[in-house]
PDB file of N, CA, C and O in Angstrom, chain B, residues numbered from 101:
ATOM      1  N   UNK B 101       0.804  -1.127   0.032  1.00  0.00           N
ATOM      2  CA  UNK B 101      -0.066   0.017  -0.016  1.00  0.00           C
ATOM      3  C   UNK B 101       0.867   1.211  -0.030  1.00  0.00           C
ATOM      4  O   UNK B 101       2.001   1.106   0.436  1.00  0.00           O
ATOM      5  N   UNK B 102       0.424   2.337  -0.549  1.00  0.00           N
ATOM      6  CA  UNK B 102       1.228   3.522  -0.868  1.00  0.00           C
ATOM      7  C   UNK B 102       0.311   4.697  -0.796  1.00  0.00           C
ATOM      8  O   UNK B 102      -0.896   4.549  -0.985  1.00  0.00           O
ATOM      9  N   UNK B 103       0.834   5.843  -0.532  1.00  0.00           N
ATOM     10  CA  UNK B 103       0.196   7.192  -0.551  1.00  0.00           C
ATOM     11  C   UNK B 103       0.762   7.995  -1.719  1.00  0.00           C
ATOM     12  O   UNK B 103       1.969   8.037  -1.954  1.00  0.00           O
ATOM     13  N   UNK B 104      -0.113   8.597  -2.403  1.00  0.00           N
ATOM     14  CA  UNK B 104       0.177   9.533  -3.474  1.00  0.00           C
ATOM     15  C   UNK B 104      -0.499  10.840  -3.392  1.00  0.00           C
ATOM     16  O   UNK B 104      -1.630  10.889  -2.910  1.00  0.00           O
ATOM     17  N   UNK B 105       0.087  11.895  -3.816  1.00  0.00           N
ATOM     18  CA  UNK B 105      -0.433  13.250  -3.904  1.00  0.00           C
ATOM     19  C   UNK B 105      -0.529  13.854  -5.290  1.00  0.00           C
ATOM     20  O   UNK B 105       0.471  13.841  -6.008  1.00  0.00           O
ATOM     21  N   UNK B 106      -1.666  14.381  -5.711  1.00  0.00           N
ATOM     22  CA  UNK B 106      -1.745  14.962  -7.009  1.00  0.00           C
ATOM     23  C   UNK B 106      -2.409  16.341  -6.939  1.00  0.00           C
ATOM     24  O   UNK B 106      -3.380  16.579  -6.221  1.00  0.00           O
ATOM     25  N   UNK B 107      -1.821  17.214  -7.726  1.00  0.00           N
ATOM     26  CA  UNK B 107      -2.400  18.580  -7.786  1.00  0.00           C
ATOM     27  C   UNK B 107      -2.955  18.724  -9.284  1.00  0.00           C
ATOM     28  O   UNK B 107      -2.236  18.590 -10.274  1.00  0.00           O
ATOM     29  N   UNK B 108      -4.209  18.990  -9.322  1.00  0.00           N
ATOM     30  CA  UNK B 108      -4.939  19.005 -10.587  1.00  0.00           C
ATOM     31  C   UNK B 108      -5.375  20.507 -10.937  1.00  0.00           C
ATOM     32  O   UNK B 108      -6.162  21.081 -10.184  1.00  0.00           O
ATOM     33  N   UNK B 109      -4.895  21.111 -12.014  1.00  0.00           N
ATOM     34  CA  UNK B 109      -5.065  22.425 -12.316  1.00  0.00           C
ATOM     35  C   UNK B 109      -6.083  22.486 -13.598  1.00  0.00           C
ATOM     36  O   UNK B 109      -6.257  21.522 -14.345  1.00  0.00           O
ATOM     37  N   UNK B 110      -6.715  23.719 -13.745  1.00  0.00           N
ATOM     38  CA  UNK B 110      -7.621  23.873 -14.820  1.00  0.00           C
ATOM     39  C   UNK B 110      -9.006  24.338 -14.248  1.00  0.00           C
ATOM     40  O   UNK B 110      -9.061  24.977 -13.197  1.00  0.00           O
ATOM     41  N   UNK B 111      -9.990  24.042 -14.882  1.00  0.00           N
ATOM     42  CA  UNK B 111     -11.369  24.487 -14.360  1.00  0.00           C
ATOM     43  C   UNK B 111     -11.778  23.297 -13.710  1.00  0.00           C
ATOM     44  O   UNK B 111     -12.398  22.430 -14.327  1.00  0.00           O
ATOM     45  N   UNK B 112     -11.434  23.170 -12.329  1.00  0.00           N
ATOM     46  CA  UNK B 112     -11.669  22.013 -11.490  1.00  0.00           C
ATOM     47  C   UNK B 112     -12.312  22.307 -10.233  1.00  0.00           C
ATOM     48  O   UNK B 112     -12.503  21.412  -9.409  1.00  0.00           O
ATOM     49  N   UNK B 113     -12.683  23.587 -10.018  1.00  0.00           N
ATOM     50  CA  UNK B 113     -13.526  23.958  -8.861  1.00  0.00           C
ATOM     51  C   UNK B 113     -14.941  24.398  -9.341  1.00  0.00           C
ATOM     52  O   UNK B 113     -15.115  24.967 -10.419  1.00  0.00           O
ATOM     53  N   UNK B 114     -15.835  24.127  -8.560  1.00  0.00           N
ATOM     54  CA  UNK B 114     -17.250  24.487  -8.863  1.00  0.00           C
ATOM     55  C   UNK B 114     -17.884  23.683 -10.013  1.00  0.00           C
ATOM     56  O   UNK B 114     -18.884  24.094 -10.602  1.00  0.00           O
ATOM     57  N   UNK B 115     -17.270  22.525 -10.313  1.00  0.00           N
ATOM     58  CA  UNK B 115     -17.748  21.581 -11.379  1.00  0.00           C
ATOM     59  C   UNK B 115     -17.937  20.198 -10.937  1.00  0.00           C
ATOM     60  O   UNK B 115     -18.064  19.297 -11.767  1.00  0.00           O
ATOM     61  N   UNK B 116     -17.965  19.963  -9.590  1.00  0.00           N
ATOM     62  CA  UNK B 116     -18.145  18.598  -9.016  1.00  0.00           C
ATOM     63  C   UNK B 116     -16.899  17.759  -9.084  1.00  0.00           C
ATOM     64  O   UNK B 116     -17.014  16.537  -8.993  1.00  0.00           O
ATOM     65  N   UNK B 117     -15.733  18.306  -9.235  1.00  0.00           N
ATOM     66  CA  UNK B 117     -14.551  17.539  -9.456  1.00  0.00           C
ATOM     67  C   UNK B 117     -14.158  16.709  -8.102  1.00  0.00           C
ATOM     68  O   UNK B 117     -13.736  15.553  -8.148  1.00  0.00           O
ATOM     69  N   UNK B 118     -14.338  17.396  -6.973  1.00  0.00           N
ATOM     70  CA  UNK B 118     -13.978  16.549  -5.711  1.00  0.00           C
ATOM     71  C   UNK B 118     -15.020  15.490  -5.493  1.00  0.00           C
ATOM     72  O   UNK B 118     -14.643  14.396  -5.074  1.00  0.00           O
ATOM     73  N   UNK B 119     -16.290  15.702  -5.734  1.00  0.00           N
ATOM     74  CA  UNK B 119     -17.376  14.786  -5.563  1.00  0.00           C
ATOM     75  C   UNK B 119     -17.087  13.507  -6.424  1.00  0.00           C
ATOM     76  O   UNK B 119     -17.065  12.374  -5.943  1.00  0.00           O
ATOM     77  N   UNK B 120     -16.858  13.811  -7.797  1.00  0.00           N
ATOM     78  CA  UNK B 120     -16.649  12.724  -8.695  1.00  0.00           C
ATOM     79  C   UNK B 120     -15.218  12.034  -8.368  1.00  0.00           C
ATOM     80  O   UNK B 120     -15.072  10.825  -8.546  1.00  0.00           O
ATOM     81  N   UNK B 121     -14.307  12.748  -7.947  1.00  0.00           N
ATOM     82  CA  UNK B 121     -13.015  12.086  -7.503  1.00  0.00           C
ATOM     83  C   UNK B 121     -13.262  11.199  -6.388  1.00  0.00           C
ATOM     84  O   UNK B 121     -12.685  10.112  -6.388  1.00  0.00           O
ATOM     85  N   UNK B 122     -14.088  11.528  -5.376  1.00  0.00           N
ATOM     86  CA  UNK B 122     -14.305  10.562  -4.288  1.00  0.00           C
ATOM     87  C   UNK B 122     -15.166   9.395  -4.736  1.00  0.00           C
ATOM     88  O   UNK B 122     -14.986   8.302  -4.199  1.00  0.00           O
ATOM     89  N   UNK B 123     -16.072   9.543  -5.663  1.00  0.00           N
ATOM     90  CA  UNK B 123     -16.842   8.388  -6.155  1.00  0.00           C
ATOM     91  C   UNK B 123     -15.886   7.471  -6.936  1.00  0.00           C
ATOM     92  O   UNK B 123     -15.998   6.255  -6.782  1.00  0.00           O
ATOM     93  N   UNK B 124     -15.015   7.939  -7.710  1.00  0.00           N
ATOM     94  CA  UNK B 124     -14.050   7.117  -8.380  1.00  0.00           C
ATOM     95  C   UNK B 124     -13.148   6.377  -7.541  1.00  0.00           C
ATOM     96  O   UNK B 124     -12.901   5.187  -7.736  1.00  0.00           O
ATOM     97  N   UNK B 125     -12.602   7.130  -6.512  1.00  0.00           N
ATOM     98  CA  UNK B 125     -11.609   6.626  -5.594  1.00  0.00           C
ATOM     99  C   UNK B 125     -12.300   5.416  -4.678  1.00  0.00           C
ATOM    100  O   UNK B 125     -11.752   4.328  -4.502  1.00  0.00           O
ATOM    101  N   UNK B 126     -13.406   5.733  -4.207  1.00  0.00           N
ATOM    102  CA  UNK B 126     -14.216   4.665  -3.442  1.00  0.00           C
ATOM    103  C   UNK B 126     -14.411   3.469  -4.284  1.00  0.00           C
ATOM    104  O   UNK B 126     -14.181   2.350  -3.826  1.00  0.00           O
ATOM    105  N   UNK B 127     -14.860   3.666  -5.601  1.00  0.00           N
ATOM    106  CA  UNK B 127     -15.109   2.529  -6.424  1.00  0.00           C
ATOM    107  C   UNK B 127     -13.727   1.700  -6.650  1.00  0.00           C
ATOM    108  O   UNK B 127     -13.733   0.486  -6.856  1.00  0.00           O
ATOM    109  N   UNK B 128     -12.646   2.414  -6.594  1.00  0.00           N
ATOM    110  CA  UNK B 128     -11.326   1.762  -6.805  1.00  0.00           C
ATOM    111  C   UNK B 128     -10.758   1.199  -5.386  1.00  0.00           C
ATOM    112  O   UNK B 128      -9.722   0.535  -5.348  1.00  0.00           O
ATOM    113  N   UNK B 129     -11.396   1.463  -4.407  1.00  0.00           N
ATOM    114  CA  UNK B 129     -10.906   0.961  -3.005  1.00  0.00           C
ATOM    115  C   UNK B 129      -9.848   1.759  -2.520  1.00  0.00           C
ATOM    116  O   UNK B 129      -9.018   1.264  -1.757  1.00  0.00           O
ATOM    117  N   UNK B 130      -9.775   3.066  -2.912  1.00  0.00           N
ATOM    118  CA  UNK B 130      -8.773   4.060  -2.332  1.00  0.00           C
ATOM    119  C   UNK B 130      -9.428   4.919  -1.250  1.00  0.00           C
ATOM    120  O   UNK B 130     -10.633   5.171  -1.213  1.00  0.00           O
ATOM    121  N   UNK B 131      -8.497   5.349  -0.356  1.00  0.00           N
ATOM    122  CA  UNK B 131      -8.832   6.192   0.745  1.00  0.00           C
ATOM    123  C   UNK B 131      -8.041   7.464   0.645  1.00  0.00           C
ATOM    124  O   UNK B 131      -7.024   7.469  -0.048  1.00  0.00           O
ATOM    125  N   UNK B 132      -8.465   8.638   1.340  1.00  0.00           N
ATOM    126  CA  UNK B 132      -7.704   9.861   1.316  1.00  0.00           C
ATOM    127  C   UNK B 132      -8.567  10.987   1.328  1.00  0.00           C
ATOM    128  O   UNK B 132      -9.546  10.993   2.075  1.00  0.00           O
ATOM    129  N   UNK B 133      -8.288  12.011   0.523  1.00  0.00           N
ATOM    130  CA  UNK B 133      -9.181  13.236   0.412  1.00  0.00           C
ATOM    131  C   UNK B 133      -8.892  13.965  -0.823  1.00  0.00           C
ATOM    132  O   UNK B 133      -7.883  13.777  -1.504  1.00  0.00           O
ATOM    133  N   UNK B 134      -9.886  14.864  -1.102  1.00  0.00           N
ATOM    134  CA  UNK B 134      -9.785  15.870  -2.291  1.00  0.00           C
ATOM    135  C   UNK B 134     -10.136  17.215  -1.619  1.00  0.00           C
ATOM    136  O   UNK B 134     -11.084  17.354  -0.846  1.00  0.00           O
ATOM    137  N   UNK B 135      -9.283  18.190  -1.985  1.00  0.00           N
ATOM    138  CA  UNK B 135      -9.452  19.416  -1.230  1.00  0.00           C
ATOM    139  C   UNK B 135      -9.231  20.609  -2.281  1.00  0.00           C
ATOM    140  O   UNK B 135      -8.329  20.508  -3.113  1.00  0.00           O
ATOM    141  N   UNK B 136     -10.008  21.669  -2.241  1.00  0.00           N
ATOM    142  CA  UNK B 136      -9.817  22.832  -3.070  1.00  0.00           C
ATOM    143  C   UNK B 136      -8.702  23.630  -2.516  1.00  0.00           C
ATOM    144  O   UNK B 136      -8.629  23.851  -1.307  1.00  0.00           O
ATOM    145  N   UNK B 137      -7.822  24.074  -3.374  1.00  0.00           N
ATOM    146  CA  UNK B 137      -6.786  24.966  -2.886  1.00  0.00           C
ATOM    147  C   UNK B 137      -7.029  26.486  -3.262  1.00  0.00           C
ATOM    148  O   UNK B 137      -7.836  26.758  -4.151  1.00  0.00           O
ATOM    149  N   UNK B 138      -6.390  27.397  -2.643  1.00  0.00           N
ATOM    150  CA  UNK B 138      -6.676  28.911  -2.924  1.00  0.00           C
ATOM    151  C   UNK B 138      -6.339  29.311  -4.281  1.00  0.00           C
ATOM    152  O   UNK B 138      -6.827  30.342  -4.742  1.00  0.00           O
ATOM    153  N   UNK B 139      -5.508  28.550  -4.993  1.00  0.00           N
ATOM    154  CA  UNK B 139      -5.133  28.985  -6.403  1.00  0.00           C
ATOM    155  C   UNK B 139      -6.059  28.351  -7.399  1.00  0.00           C
ATOM    156  O   UNK B 139      -5.754  28.386  -8.592  1.00  0.00           O
ATOM    157  N   UNK B 140      -7.162  27.778  -7.000  1.00  0.00           N
ATOM    158  CA  UNK B 140      -8.249  27.247  -7.788  1.00  0.00           C
ATOM    159  C   UNK B 140      -7.927  25.833  -8.373  1.00  0.00           C
ATOM    160  O   UNK B 140      -8.632  25.304  -9.232  1.00  0.00           O
ATOM    161  N   UNK B 141      -6.918  25.321  -7.891  1.00  0.00           N
ATOM    162  CA  UNK B 141      -6.520  23.851  -8.158  1.00  0.00           C
ATOM    163  C   UNK B 141      -7.135  22.994  -7.070  1.00  0.00           C
ATOM    164  O   UNK B 141      -7.689  23.476  -6.082  1.00  0.00           O
ATOM    165  N   UNK B 142      -7.007  21.692  -7.307  1.00  0.00           N
ATOM    166  CA  UNK B 142      -7.535  20.578  -6.365  1.00  0.00           C
ATOM    167  C   UNK B 142      -6.405  19.728  -5.977  1.00  0.00           C
ATOM    168  O   UNK B 142      -5.665  19.238  -6.830  1.00  0.00           O
ATOM    169  N   UNK B 143      -6.246  19.534  -4.719  1.00  0.00           N
ATOM    170  CA  UNK B 143      -5.302  18.576  -4.142  1.00  0.00           C
ATOM    171  C   UNK B 143      -6.012  17.215  -3.975  1.00  0.00           C
ATOM    172  O   UNK B 143      -7.119  17.175  -3.437  1.00  0.00           O
ATOM    173  N   UNK B 144      -5.421  16.137  -4.409  1.00  0.00           N
ATOM    174  CA  UNK B 144      -5.971  14.833  -4.176  1.00  0.00           C
ATOM    175  C   UNK B 144      -4.934  13.952  -3.500  1.00  0.00           C
ATOM    176  O   UNK B 144      -3.892  13.706  -4.107  1.00  0.00           O
ATOM    177  N   UNK B 145      -5.119  13.523  -2.441  1.00  0.00           N
ATOM    178  CA  UNK B 145      -4.237  12.527  -1.657  1.00  0.00           C
ATOM    179  C   UNK B 145      -4.953  11.204  -1.507  1.00  0.00           C
ATOM    180  O   UNK B 145      -6.072  11.161  -0.996  1.00  0.00           O
ATOM    181  N   UNK B 146      -4.323  10.114  -1.946  1.00  0.00           N
ATOM    182  CA  UNK B 146      -4.831   8.826  -1.898  1.00  0.00           C
ATOM    183  C   UNK B 146      -3.958   7.753  -1.300  1.00  0.00           C
ATOM    184  O   UNK B 146      -2.733   7.842  -1.383  1.00  0.00           O
ATOM    185  N   UNK B 147      -4.522   6.789  -0.727  1.00  0.00           N
ATOM    186  CA  UNK B 147      -3.810   5.671  -0.117  1.00  0.00           C
ATOM    187  C   UNK B 147      -4.458   4.355  -0.472  1.00  0.00           C
ATOM    188  O   UNK B 147      -5.643   4.107  -0.248  1.00  0.00           O
ATOM    189  N   UNK B 148      -3.580   3.507  -1.053  1.00  0.00           N
ATOM    190  CA  UNK B 148      -4.176   2.104  -1.562  1.00  0.00           C
ATOM    191  C   UNK B 148      -3.069   1.389  -2.390  1.00  0.00           C
ATOM    192  O   UNK B 148      -1.869   1.625  -2.246  1.00  0.00           O
ATOM    193  N   UNK B 149      -3.579   0.508  -3.254  1.00  0.00           N
ATOM    194  CA  UNK B 149      -2.743  -0.298  -4.009  1.00  0.00           C
ATOM    195  C   UNK B 149      -2.254   0.603  -5.194  1.00  0.00           C
ATOM    196  O   UNK B 149      -2.995   1.420  -5.740  1.00  0.00           O
ATOM    197  N   UNK B 150      -1.031   0.406  -5.525  1.00  0.00           N
ATOM    198  CA  UNK B 150      -0.340   1.173  -6.562  1.00  0.00           C
ATOM    199  C   UNK B 150      -1.111   1.204  -7.863  1.00  0.00           C
ATOM    200  O   UNK B 150      -1.258   2.263  -8.472  1.00  0.00           O
ATOM    201  N   UNK B 151      -1.650  -0.049  -8.337  1.00  0.00           N
ATOM    202  CA  UNK B 151      -2.324  -0.170  -9.543  1.00  0.00           C
ATOM    203  C   UNK B 151      -3.608   0.603  -9.512  1.00  0.00           C
ATOM    204  O   UNK B 151      -3.994   1.150 -10.545  1.00  0.00           O
ATOM    205  N   UNK B 152      -4.270   0.685  -8.440  1.00  0.00           N
ATOM    206  CA  UNK B 152      -5.495   1.432  -8.310  1.00  0.00           C
ATOM    207  C   UNK B 152      -5.238   2.981  -8.301  1.00  0.00           C
ATOM    208  O   UNK B 152      -6.034   3.765  -8.817  1.00  0.00           O
ATOM    209  N   UNK B 153      -4.108   3.362  -7.699  1.00  0.00           N
ATOM    210  CA  UNK B 153      -3.677   4.819  -7.675  1.00  0.00           C
ATOM    211  C   UNK B 153      -3.445   5.161  -9.148  1.00  0.00           C
ATOM    212  O   UNK B 153      -3.933   6.184  -9.627  1.00  0.00           O
ATOM    213  N   UNK B 154      -2.696   4.304  -9.876  1.00  0.00           N
ATOM    214  CA  UNK B 154      -2.446   4.627 -11.276  1.00  0.00           C
ATOM    215  C   UNK B 154      -3.691   4.813 -12.133  1.00  0.00           C
ATOM    216  O   UNK B 154      -3.709   5.647 -13.039  1.00  0.00           O
ATOM    217  N   UNK B 155      -4.794   3.986 -11.828  1.00  0.00           N
ATOM    218  CA  UNK B 155      -5.980   4.065 -12.513  1.00  0.00           C
ATOM    219  C   UNK B 155      -6.706   5.442 -12.254  1.00  0.00           C
ATOM    220  O   UNK B 155      -7.262   6.078 -13.150  1.00  0.00           O
ATOM    221  N   UNK B 156      -6.642   5.831 -10.940  1.00  0.00           N
ATOM    222  CA  UNK B 156      -7.157   7.170 -10.606  1.00  0.00           C
ATOM    223  C   UNK B 156      -6.431   8.242 -11.322  1.00  0.00           C
ATOM    224  O   UNK B 156      -7.021   9.164 -11.885  1.00  0.00           O
ATOM    225  N   UNK B 157      -5.103   8.109 -11.293  1.00  0.00           N
ATOM    226  CA  UNK B 157      -4.280   9.222 -11.954  1.00  0.00           C
ATOM    227  C   UNK B 157      -4.694   9.346 -13.335  1.00  0.00           C
ATOM    228  O   UNK B 157      -4.865  10.473 -13.799  1.00  0.00           O
ATOM    229  N   UNK B 158      -4.881   8.271 -14.071  1.00  0.00           N
ATOM    230  CA  UNK B 158      -5.339   8.382 -15.517  1.00  0.00           C
ATOM    231  C   UNK B 158      -6.722   9.118 -15.579  1.00  0.00           C
ATOM    232  O   UNK B 158      -6.961   9.973 -16.432  1.00  0.00           O
ATOM    233  N   UNK B 159      -7.604   8.732 -14.629  1.00  0.00           N
ATOM    234  CA  UNK B 159      -8.924   9.359 -14.717  1.00  0.00           C
ATOM    235  C   UNK B 159      -8.740  10.867 -14.243  1.00  0.00           C
ATOM    236  O   UNK B 159      -9.529  11.698 -14.693  1.00  0.00           O
ATOM    237  N   UNK B 160      -7.882  11.212 -13.484  1.00  0.00           N
ATOM    238  CA  UNK B 160      -7.822  12.691 -13.002  1.00  0.00           C
ATOM    239  C   UNK B 160      -7.348  13.595 -14.248  1.00  0.00           C
ATOM    240  O   UNK B 160      -7.569  14.806 -14.292  1.00  0.00           O
ATOM    241  N   UNK B 161      -6.742  12.953 -15.152  1.00  0.00           N
ATOM    242  CA  UNK B 161      -6.332  13.732 -16.450  1.00  0.00           C
ATOM    243  C   UNK B 161      -7.552  14.168 -17.165  1.00  0.00           C
ATOM    244  O   UNK B 161      -7.515  15.192 -17.848  1.00  0.00           O
ATOM    245  N   UNK B 162      -8.596  13.485 -17.061  1.00  0.00           N
ATOM    246  CA  UNK B 162      -9.848  13.854 -17.828  1.00  0.00           C
ATOM    247  C   UNK B 162     -10.930  14.587 -16.820  1.00  0.00           C
ATOM    248  O   UNK B 162     -11.493  15.646 -17.099  1.00  0.00           O
ATOM    249  N   UNK B 163     -11.115  13.876 -15.654  1.00  0.00           N
ATOM    250  CA  UNK B 163     -11.984  14.343 -14.696  1.00  0.00           C
ATOM    251  C   UNK B 163     -13.438  14.205 -15.216  1.00  0.00           C
ATOM    252  O   UNK B 163     -13.702  13.653 -16.285  1.00  0.00           O
ATOM    253  N   UNK B 164     -14.371  14.751 -14.377  1.00  0.00           N
ATOM    254  CA  UNK B 164     -15.787  14.763 -14.748  1.00  0.00           C
ATOM    255  C   UNK B 164     -16.154  15.559 -16.030  1.00  0.00           C
ATOM    256  O   UNK B 164     -15.317  16.296 -16.552  1.00  0.00           O
ATOM    257  N   UNK B 165     -17.327  15.422 -16.507  1.00  0.00           N
ATOM    258  CA  UNK B 165     -17.763  16.155 -17.724  1.00  0.00           C
ATOM    259  C   UNK B 165     -17.613  17.690 -17.782  1.00  0.00           C
ATOM    260  O   UNK B 165     -17.226  18.283 -18.789  1.00  0.00           O
ATOM    261  N   UNK B 166     -17.935  18.257 -16.675  1.00  0.00           N
ATOM    262  CA  UNK B 166     -17.859  19.756 -16.639  1.00  0.00           C
ATOM    263  C   UNK B 166     -16.456  20.253 -16.325  1.00  0.00           C
ATOM    264  O   UNK B 166     -16.237  21.458 -16.441  1.00  0.00           O
ATOM    265  N   UNK B 167     -15.518  19.453 -15.951  1.00  0.00           N
ATOM    266  CA  UNK B 167     -14.174  19.927 -15.639  1.00  0.00           C
ATOM    267  C   UNK B 167     -13.431  20.036 -16.987  1.00  0.00           C
ATOM    268  O   UNK B 167     -13.728  19.383 -17.987  1.00  0.00           O
ATOM    269  N   UNK B 168     -12.429  20.938 -16.900  1.00  0.00           N
ATOM    270  CA  UNK B 168     -11.495  21.082 -17.984  1.00  0.00           C
ATOM    271  C   UNK B 168     -10.076  21.059 -17.355  1.00  0.00           C
ATOM    272  O   UNK B 168      -9.573  22.104 -16.941  1.00  0.00           O
ATOM    273  N   UNK B 169      -9.451  19.904 -17.285  1.00  0.00           N
ATOM    274  CA  UNK B 169      -8.141  19.682 -16.691  1.00  0.00           C
ATOM    275  C   UNK B 169      -7.061  20.155 -17.604  1.00  0.00           C
ATOM    276  O   UNK B 169      -6.986  19.758 -18.767  1.00  0.00           O
ATOM    277  N   UNK B 170      -6.152  21.077 -17.031  1.00  0.00           N
ATOM    278  CA  UNK B 170      -4.983  21.485 -17.746  1.00  0.00           C
ATOM    279  C   UNK B 170      -3.747  20.558 -17.346  1.00  0.00           C
ATOM    280  O   UNK B 170      -2.960  20.165 -18.207  1.00  0.00           O
ATOM    281  N   UNK B 171      -3.622  20.248 -16.080  1.00  0.00           N
ATOM    282  CA  UNK B 171      -2.510  19.436 -15.804  1.00  0.00           C
ATOM    283  C   UNK B 171      -2.669  18.613 -14.503  1.00  0.00           C
ATOM    284  O   UNK B 171      -3.449  19.017 -13.640  1.00  0.00           O
ATOM    285  N   UNK B 172      -1.981  17.508 -14.334  1.00  0.00           N
ATOM    286  CA  UNK B 172      -2.064  16.710 -13.149  1.00  0.00           C
ATOM    287  C   UNK B 172      -0.619  16.418 -12.793  1.00  0.00           C
ATOM    288  O   UNK B 172       0.090  15.735 -13.532  1.00  0.00           O
ATOM    289  N   UNK B 173      -0.185  16.947 -11.643  1.00  0.00           N
ATOM    290  CA  UNK B 173       1.159  16.876 -11.172  1.00  0.00           C
ATOM    291  C   UNK B 173       1.238  16.001  -9.992  1.00  0.00           C
ATOM    292  O   UNK B 173       0.583  16.280  -8.988  1.00  0.00           O
ATOM    293  N   UNK B 174       2.057  14.876 -10.047  1.00  0.00           N
ATOM    294  CA  UNK B 174       2.322  14.105  -8.745  1.00  0.00           C
ATOM    295  C   UNK B 174       3.355  14.757  -8.047  1.00  0.00           C
ATOM    296  O   UNK B 174       4.376  15.126  -8.627  1.00  0.00           O
ATOM    297  N   UNK B 175       3.134  14.951  -6.652  1.00  0.00           N
ATOM    298  CA  UNK B 175       4.132  15.409  -5.735  1.00  0.00           C
ATOM    299  C   UNK B 175       4.365  14.491  -4.704  1.00  0.00           C
ATOM    300  O   UNK B 175       3.532  13.643  -4.383  1.00  0.00           O
ATOM    301  N   UNK B 176       5.650  14.641  -4.075  1.00  0.00           N
ATOM    302  CA  UNK B 176       6.029  13.819  -2.915  1.00  0.00           C
ATOM    303  C   UNK B 176       5.047  14.013  -1.770  1.00  0.00           C
ATOM    304  O   UNK B 176       4.569  15.124  -1.544  1.00  0.00           O
ATOM    305  N   UNK B 177       4.758  12.993  -1.082  1.00  0.00           N
ATOM    306  CA  UNK B 177       3.934  13.037   0.112  1.00  0.00           C
ATOM    307  C   UNK B 177       4.345  12.109   1.163  1.00  0.00           C
ATOM    308  O   UNK B 177       4.917  11.061   0.865  1.00  0.00           O
ATOM    309  N   UNK B 178       4.075  12.445   2.445  1.00  0.00           N
ATOM    310  CA  UNK B 178       4.443  11.597   3.542  1.00  0.00           C
ATOM    311  C   UNK B 178       3.438  10.366   3.503  1.00  0.00           C
ATOM    312  O   UNK B 178       2.234  10.488   3.279  1.00  0.00           O
ATOM    313  N   UNK B 179       4.056   9.227   3.738  1.00  0.00           N
ATOM    314  CA  UNK B 179       3.245   7.966   3.729  1.00  0.00           C
ATOM    315  C   UNK B 179       2.278   8.095   4.969  1.00  0.00           C
ATOM    316  O   UNK B 179       2.707   8.131   6.122  1.00  0.00           O
ATOM    317  N   UNK B 180       0.920   8.165   4.639  1.00  0.00           N
ATOM    318  CA  UNK B 180      -0.080   8.169   5.676  1.00  0.00           C
ATOM    319  C   UNK B 180      -1.103   7.086   5.304  1.00  0.00           C
ATOM    320  O   UNK B 180      -1.324   6.721   4.150  1.00  0.00           O
ATOM    321  N   UNK B 181      -1.721   6.597   6.441  1.00  0.00           N
ATOM    322  CA  UNK B 181      -2.860   5.624   6.227  1.00  0.00           C
ATOM    323  C   UNK B 181      -4.098   6.346   6.460  1.00  0.00           C
ATOM    324  O   UNK B 181      -4.270   7.049   7.456  1.00  0.00           O
ATOM    325  N   UNK B 182      -4.987   6.170   5.521  1.00  0.00           N
ATOM    326  CA  UNK B 182      -6.265   6.690   5.585  1.00  0.00           C
ATOM    327  C   UNK B 182      -7.371   5.537   5.538  1.00  0.00           C
ATOM    328  O   UNK B 182      -7.225   4.512   4.871  1.00  0.00           O
ATOM    329  N   UNK B 183      -8.505   5.819   6.327  1.00  0.00           N
ATOM    330  CA  UNK B 183      -9.580   4.716   6.362  1.00  0.00           C
ATOM    331  C   UNK B 183     -10.783   5.117   5.725  1.00  0.00           C
ATOM    332  O   UNK B 183     -11.736   4.339   5.725  1.00  0.00           O
ATOM    333  N   UNK B 184     -10.870   6.301   5.148  1.00  0.00           N
ATOM    334  CA  UNK B 184     -12.049   6.740   4.459  1.00  0.00           C
ATOM    335  C   UNK B 184     -11.659   7.811   3.386  1.00  0.00           C
ATOM    336  O   UNK B 184     -10.476   8.136   3.283  1.00  0.00           O
ATOM    337  N   UNK B 185     -12.574   8.343   2.622  1.00  0.00           N
ATOM    338  CA  UNK B 185     -12.276   9.308   1.488  1.00  0.00           C
ATOM    339  C   UNK B 185     -13.157  10.552   1.923  1.00  0.00           C
ATOM    340  O   UNK B 185     -14.380  10.486   2.040  1.00  0.00           O
ATOM    341  N   UNK B 186     -12.447  11.625   2.138  1.00  0.00           N
ATOM    342  CA  UNK B 186     -13.133  12.873   2.610  1.00  0.00           C
ATOM    343  C   UNK B 186     -13.044  13.957   1.525  1.00  0.00           C
ATOM    344  O   UNK B 186     -12.145  13.991   0.685  1.00  0.00           O
ATOM    345  N   UNK B 187     -14.111  14.893   1.619  1.00  0.00           N
ATOM    346  CA  UNK B 187     -13.997  16.094   0.771  1.00  0.00           C
ATOM    347  C   UNK B 187     -13.800  17.321   1.628  1.00  0.00           C
ATOM    348  O   UNK B 187     -14.614  17.584   2.514  1.00  0.00           O
ATOM    349  N   UNK B 188     -12.734  18.090   1.393  1.00  0.00           N
ATOM    350  CA  UNK B 188     -12.556  19.334   2.143  1.00  0.00           C
ATOM    351  C   UNK B 188     -12.706  20.464   1.306  1.00  0.00           C
ATOM    352  O   UNK B 188     -12.589  21.598   1.773  1.00  0.00           O
TER     353      UNK B 188
END
């Protein structure tokens, strides 16, 4: 099991991005959170199997229908264990 952090930029706030990210993550058996950042990007931190994190990372590049993703950047994160998926 592993933790990964992604920063998603573009039109990703006010379009259901965090909600749909949670739905996708839960379907994949991932835990963590999605959070709006002041610069209008979304931070997504997930914990789970690497192959499932990879699937989510691919989905993040597209996002939900109303989103317009410019970039998805993976950043270093401290290994943390999550037991649910939250929206902040």
